[in-house]
N, C-alpha and C positions, 0 to 999 in steps of 0.2 A: 471567522472574524473577517470583516471587510475594512480596508483603509481607503478613505475617500475624502476629497475636498468639498463635496457637495452635501451640505447639511440636510437638504430635502431627501436625498438618497438614504442618508444615515437614519433619518426619522422614519422613513418607510420601512427600512430594514428592522429597526427597533420594534415596529409594529408587528413584524413577522418573527419576532424573537431571535433575530440575528444580531450578534454583537458587532459594533462598528466603532472605529476610531477616526476622528477627524485629523487629517494631516496630509503631508506631501510624501507620496510613496518614494520619491527620489532622495529623501532625507534619511541618512543613517540614524539620526536622533528619533525620527518618527517610527522607523522600523524597530529600533531598540525599545522605545516606549510601548510599542504594540506587542512586545515579547515575541518577535519573529523567531528568535533563537530557539524557542520552545515549540515551534510549529512542527507538526508531522508532515505537512505538505504545504507548499506555497504555490499558489496558482495565480499567475498574472492573466487578467482577462482583457487588458486594454492593448490594442495593436499600436505599433509605433506611430502610425499616421495620426493617432489621436493623442499621443503623449506630447507634453510640452516640456522642453528643457531636459529631457531624459530619453532613454530608450530601454527596451527590454534587455538588451545586452548589458547595459549599466545596472539595471535592476537585478538581473541574475547574479552579476558579479558582487553587488552589495549584499544581497541575500545570502549568497554562498559564504561570504566573509562572516556574517552573523550566525549562520546556521549551516555549518559544514556537512552535516549528515542528513539534512532535511531533503525530501523529494521536492524538486522545483520543476514546475511545468510553465512554459511560456508560449505566447503566440508569436508567429512570424507572419509578416505581411507578404513576403515573397519566399519562394523555395531557397533562394540564395542565402537567406538569413538563417535557415535551419541549422546548417553546419556551424555557423559562427556562434549561435546560441548553445549548441552542444559543446563546442570548444570552451565556452565560458562556464561549463558544468551544469547546464540545464539537463535534467534527467529525461525530459520529454519536451518536444516542440510540436505545437499544433498549427495547422494552416486553417484558420477559421473559414475562409472561402471554400475550401474543399469539404469541410464538415457541413457547411450549409448546403452545398450541392448534393452531397450524399443524403442528407435528410430530406431535401426537396424531392429527390428521386424516389425515396422510400414512401413519402406521402402520396406522390402521384400514383405509384404502383399500388400501395395499400388501399387508398381511398377510391381510385378510379380504374385500376387495373390496366393502365395505359402504357406500360413500359415493355418493350420487346425483350 
């Protein structure tokens, strides 16, 4: 399930048979309405630099309150944020830029055999 403010995104997801809820991810009411407490895993995909009026630290804290035993994965914009997110009980923290770099290296090697 996806929670998003963008109705076009939700419409596209619905076309792909992905359930979506319109709402503000920083709102405890929205998360409660979306039954986040019953989730097996919560995966935040939006980096802090794109969030408005909230942060992944705040989202992890709110989700942990609603779902104390759920696995929570959050992105960090910088390595310094990783430890803070783990202290707020994120089970795992991803650095999207490093994931992109690793994938690009794999593509270059796999497709073009150009990495030493």
